[in-house]
N, C-alpha and C positions, 0 to 999 in steps of 0.2 A: 413368315412375317419377319422373323429376326434377321434373315439373310437377304432381304429384298434390297435391290439396288435403287435407291430413291434419289440419286443425284440428277440434277437437271441437265438437259442437253444444252450444249452451247449453240448460240445463234450463228448463222453463217455470216462471217465478217468479210467476205470477198468483195462486196460492193461498198463497204464502209471506207470513206476517205476522211481521215482525221483532219480537223482544222488546225491551222498553225496557232500556237498559244501566244505568240508575240502580238498578234493583232488584238486578241481578246484582252491580254494583259495591258496593252497600251490604252485601250478603251476604258478599262477599269481605272487606270491611273488618272485619266482625264475626268472621269465621272467623280472620283473622290476629290480631285482638286477643285472642280467646279462646285461641288457640294460644300467644301470647306470655305471657299470664297463667298458663295452666296449666303451661307450661314453667318459668316462674319459680318457681311454687309447688312443682313437683317438685324443682327444684334446691335450693330452700330446705330442703325436707324431707330430702333426701339430705345436705346440709351439716349439718343439725341432728343427724341420726343419726350421722354420722361424728364430729362434735364430742363427742357423748355417749360414743361408744365409745372415743375417744381419751382422754377424761377418766377413764373407768373404768380404762383400761390404765395411765394415769399414776398413778392412786391405788392401783392394785393390788387393786381390789375384785372383779375377775372371778375366779371359782373354776371350775375345770374338773373335772368328774366328781363333783361333790357334795362 
């Protein structure tokens, strides 16, 4: 038991063709850029809505119940 060879056998990699990392890296860059842009746009829209609501509250032009 002490001298058993318990190492795993390697898989056959003759059929394995590695993908080019440039294509995957470029896609990742585009996904991060799109996420940053859309996140900034969403934050800007939320800030715009909050500012409009705050302005309406300060002016007292919101009416509840008609």
